[in-house]
C-alpha positions as CSV (number, residue, x, y, z in Angstrom):
1,M,-20.0,-11.7,26.2
2,I,-18.2,-9.0,28.2
3,K,-18.9,-5.4,27.2
4,F,-16.7,-2.3,27.6
5,N,-17.4,1.3,27.1
6,S,-16.9,3.0,23.7
7,S,-13.3,4.0,24.7
8,D,-12.4,0.3,25.2
9,D,-13.4,-1.0,21.7
10,S,-17.2,-1.2,22.5
11,T,-17.7,-5.0,22.6
12,F,-15.2,-7.7,23.6
13,T,-15.6,-10.6,21.2
14,G,-12.4,-12.4,22.2
15,T,-8.7,-11.9,21.9
16,S,-8.9,-13.0,18.2
17,S,-11.1,-10.1,17.2
18,L,-9.1,-7.6,19.1
19,T,-5.9,-8.9,17.5
20,E,-7.5,-8.5,14.1
21,E,-8.6,-5.0,14.9
22,F,-5.2,-4.0,16.2
23,A,-3.4,-5.5,13.3
24,R,-5.7,-3.8,10.8
25,R,-5.4,-0.4,12.4
26,M,-1.6,-0.7,12.8
27,R,-1.2,-2.0,9.2
28,D,-3.2,1.0,7.9
29,S,-1.1,3.4,10.0
30,I,2.2,2.0,8.7
31,I,1.1,1.8,5.1
32,R,-0.1,5.4,5.2
33,G,3.4,6.4,6.4
34,E,2.1,7.7,9.8
35,R,4.7,5.7,11.6
36,P,8.2,6.4,10.2
37,P,10.2,3.4,9.0
38,G,12.7,2.4,11.8
39,S,10.7,3.9,14.6
40,R,10.4,1.7,17.7
41,L,7.1,0.5,18.9
42,Y,6.7,0.5,22.7
43,I,4.1,-2.0,23.9
44,V,3.2,0.2,26.9
45,K,2.4,3.1,24.6
46,L,0.5,0.9,22.2
47,E,-1.7,-0.4,25.1
48,E,-2.6,3.2,25.9
49,E,-3.1,4.3,22.3
50,F,-5.4,1.4,21.3
51,G,-7.0,0.7,24.7
52,M,-6.1,-3.0,24.5
53,S,-4.2,-5.4,26.7
54,L,-0.8,-7.0,26.1
55,S,-2.0,-10.3,24.5
56,P,-3.8,-9.0,21.4
57,I,-1.1,-6.4,20.8
58,R,1.7,-9.0,20.9
59,E,-0.3,-11.3,18.6
60,G,-1.1,-8.5,16.2
61,L,2.6,-7.4,16.1
62,S,3.6,-11.0,15.3
63,R,1.2,-11.0,12.4
64,L,2.5,-7.7,11.0
65,A,6.1,-9.1,11.5
66,A,5.1,-12.1,9.3
67,D,3.9,-9.6,6.7
68,G,7.2,-7.8,6.8
69,L,5.8,-4.5,8.1
70,I,7.4,-4.9,11.5
71,S,10.7,-6.3,12.5
72,V,11.6,-7.9,15.8
73,R,15.2,-7.3,17.0
74,G,16.0,-9.7,19.8
75,Q,15.6,-8.1,23.2
76,R,15.4,-4.6,21.7
77,G,11.7,-4.9,20.8
78,Y,9.6,-4.1,17.8
79,Y,10.3,-1.6,15.0
80,V,8.5,-0.4,11.9
81,S,10.4,-2.1,9.0
82,G,12.3,0.0,6.6
83,V,11.6,0.1,2.9
84,D,13.9,-1.8,0.6
85,P,14.2,-0.2,-2.9
86,E,15.7,-3.4,-4.2
87,E,12.6,-5.4,-3.2
88,M,10.5,-2.9,-5.2
89,R,12.7,-3.3,-8.2
90,Q,12.1,-7.0,-8.0
91,V,8.4,-6.5,-7.8
92,L,8.6,-4.1,-10.7
93,E,10.4,-6.7,-12.8
94,L,7.7,-9.3,-12.2
95,R,4.8,-6.8,-12.7
96,L,6.3,-5.9,-16.1
97,M,6.3,-9.6,-17.1
98,L,2.9,-10.6,-15.8
99,E,0.5,-7.7,-16.1
100,P,0.9,-7.1,-19.8
101,L,0.6,-10.9,-20.3
102,A,-2.6,-10.9,-18.3
103,L,-3.9,-7.9,-20.2
104,R,-3.2,-9.5,-23.6
105,Q,-5.1,-12.6,-22.6
106,A,-8.0,-10.4,-21.3
107,I,-8.2,-8.6,-24.6
108,Q,-8.3,-12.0,-26.4
109,N,-10.8,-13.6,-24.0
110,G,-12.8,-10.8,-22.4
111,G,-16.4,-10.0,-23.4
112,R,-18.6,-7.0,-23.2
113,E,-19.1,-7.4,-19.4
114,W,-15.3,-7.2,-19.0
115,E,-15.2,-4.1,-21.2
116,A,-17.9,-2.5,-19.1
117,G,-16.0,-3.2,-15.9
118,V,-12.9,-1.5,-17.3
119,V,-14.8,1.6,-18.4
120,V,-16.5,1.9,-14.9
121,A,-13.2,1.5,-13.0
122,A,-11.5,4.0,-15.3
123,H,-14.3,6.5,-14.7
124,R,-14.0,6.3,-11.0
125,D,-10.2,6.6,-11.2
126,E,-10.4,9.6,-13.5
127,K,-13.0,11.3,-11.3
128,I,-10.8,11.3,-8.2
129,R,-7.8,12.4,-10.2
130,R,-9.6,15.4,-11.6
131,A,-10.6,16.4,-8.1
132,G,-6.9,16.8,-7.2
133,F,-4.7,14.7,-5.0
134,N,-5.3,14.9,-1.3
135,P,-2.9,13.0,1.1
136,D,-6.0,12.4,3.4
137,L,-7.6,10.4,0.6
138,V,-4.6,8.0,0.0
139,D,-6.8,5.0,0.8
140,E,-9.5,6.0,-1.8
141,W,-6.8,6.9,-4.3
142,E,-5.1,3.5,-3.9
143,R,-8.4,1.6,-3.9
144,N,-9.4,3.2,-7.2
145,N,-6.0,2.6,-8.8
146,R,-6.1,-1.1,-7.7
147,E,-9.6,-1.6,-9.0
148,F,-8.6,-0.2,-12.4
149,H,-5.6,-2.5,-12.7
150,E,-7.8,-5.5,-11.5
151,A,-10.4,-4.6,-14.1
152,L,-7.9,-4.5,-16.9
153,I,-6.7,-8.1,-16.3
154,G,-10.0,-9.5,-15.0
155,G,-11.1,-11.0,-18.3
156,C,-7.9,-13.0,-18.9
157,G,-9.5,-16.2,-17.8
158,N,-6.5,-17.3,-15.7
159,P,-7.3,-17.1,-11.9
160,L,-3.7,-18.0,-10.9
161,L,-2.2,-15.3,-13.1
162,I,-4.7,-12.7,-11.6
163,S,-3.8,-13.9,-8.1
164,F,0.0,-13.4,-8.8
165,C,-0.6,-9.9,-10.1
166,G,-2.7,-9.0,-7.1
167,T,0.0,-10.2,-4.7
168,L,2.6,-8.1,-6.5
169,H,0.3,-5.1,-6.4
170,D,-0.1,-5.6,-2.6
171,R,3.7,-5.8,-2.2
172,S,4.1,-2.4,-3.8
173,H,1.2,-0.9,-1.9
174,R,3.2,0.4,1.0
175,H,5.9,1.8,-1.2
176,R,3.3,3.8,-3.2
177,S,1.6,5.0,0.0
178,L,4.8,6.2,1.6
179,F,5.4,8.2,-1.6
180,M,1.9,9.5,-1.9
181,V,1.5,10.8,1.7
182,R,4.6,12.9,1.1
183,K,3.5,14.1,-2.4
184,T,2.7,17.7,-3.1
185,P,-1.1,18.1,-3.6
186,Q,-1.8,18.7,-7.3
187,K,-4.3,18.0,-10.0
188,E,-3.9,14.7,-11.8
189,R,-5.0,13.9,-15.3
190,G,-4.5,10.2,-15.4
191,G,-3.6,10.2,-19.1
192,D,-1.9,6.9,-18.9
193,H,-5.1,5.1,-17.8
194,H,-7.2,6.9,-20.4
195,D,-4.8,5.8,-23.2
196,I,-4.7,2.2,-22.0
197,V,-8.6,2.1,-21.9
198,Q,-8.8,3.4,-25.5
199,A,-6.4,0.8,-26.7
200,V,-8.3,-1.9,-24.8
201,L,-11.7,-0.9,-26.3
202,A,-10.1,-0.9,-29.8
203,R,-8.9,-4.4,-29.0
204,N,-5.4,-3.3,-29.9
205,A,-3.5,-5.8,-27.7
206,D,0.0,-4.7,-28.8
207,R,-0.6,-1.0,-28.0
208,A,-2.5,-1.6,-24.8
209,C,0.3,-3.9,-23.4
210,E,3.0,-1.5,-24.5
211,L,1.2,1.4,-22.7
212,L,0.6,-0.7,-19.6
213,Y,4.3,-1.6,-19.5
214,Q,5.4,2.0,-19.9
215,H,2.9,3.1,-17.2
216,I,4.0,0.6,-14.6
217,S,7.6,1.3,-15.3
218,R,7.3,5.1,-15.3
219,A,5.2,5.2,-12.1
220,T,7.4,2.8,-10.2
221,E,10.7,4.3,-11.2
222,G,9.4,7.7,-10.0
223,I,8.5,6.3,-6.6
224,L,11.8,4.4,-6.4
225,H,13.7,7.7,-7.1
226,H,12.0,9.5,-4.3
227,L,12.1,6.6,-1.8
228,S,15.8,6.1,-2.5
229,S,16.6,9.7,-1.9
230,D,14.4,10.0,1.3
231,S,16.6,9.1,4.3
232,T,13.5,8.9,6.6
233,V,12.3,5.9,4.5
234,T,15.5,4.0,3.6
235,E,18.2,4.7,6.2
236,S,16.3,2.6,8.8
237,Q,16.5,-0.4,6.4
238,N,20.2,-0.3,6.7
239,T,20.8,0.7,10.3
240,G,17.6,0.2,12.2
241,M,18.7,2.9,14.7
242,E,17.0,6.1,13.5
243,S,14.3,6.1,16.2
244,D,15.7,3.8,18.8
245,S,15.7,4.9,22.4
246,S,16.0,3.3,25.8
247,S,13.0,5.2,27.0
248,P,9.3,4.6,26.2
249,S,9.0,8.3,25.8
250,A,10.3,8.0,22.2
251,P,7.7,8.9,19.6
252,S,5.5,6.0,18.4
253,S,2.2,7.7,17.6
254,P,1.0,8.8,14.1
255,S,1.0,12.4,15.2
256,S,4.8,12.3,15.4
257,A,5.3,11.3,11.8
258,P,7.2,13.9,9.6
259,K,5.1,16.3,7.6
260,R,7.0,16.6,4.3
261,S,6.1,16.7,0.7
262,L,7.9,15.4,-2.4
263,P,7.2,16.4,-6.0
264,M,5.6,13.9,-8.3
């Protein structure tokens, strides 16, 4: 095993591990909105930023391209993919079909252990919302939100349905994160989640599913409105030219991301 100093990723465990680390860090950076949609990614600058060689960076970029986070444009190089509001509308349509269905089945099939899981997840979610939204805690905010939605449908007894719902949740993750890092810090009550939990504990499937449907629809439409009106997010989807440059001096680091806020 070849070892490097701490500035060179500590321990070399092979190209595969470096590729995974690069892909993970780049994915987090893109999802958090630190790299603007449409911005060009210069490999030379990425080598300097991550302290890695060409091979793991190219492999990592290829993985992210397969996930749709990065686009490859012929000889022009790599770019952060734009956000497509139409894709999010399609995701919304499917979530509105599948998550209430999964919740209804969970209310029918779930036992006390499932109920306890819902209560615990709701408590964690409510706690961070009461503390007030902080853009630096987007990852924790998103994790709690995801765990709450997973807990709701966890008792449905249909692993395939749960998997489909999880995939849709992941597809909308970046859209939510791009909105949240631009959001004005404010205190959140999380009333939707509280009302859903009360209906779940009362085993009122009709009301719980109706509330979940309204919650997903309202939250997603709000994000769509702001993403559609934010040219830094959507213009690059259409043109791909917003941050192009023939020089590697063009910005590609998280520090160059715009610092803007949008109301909830």
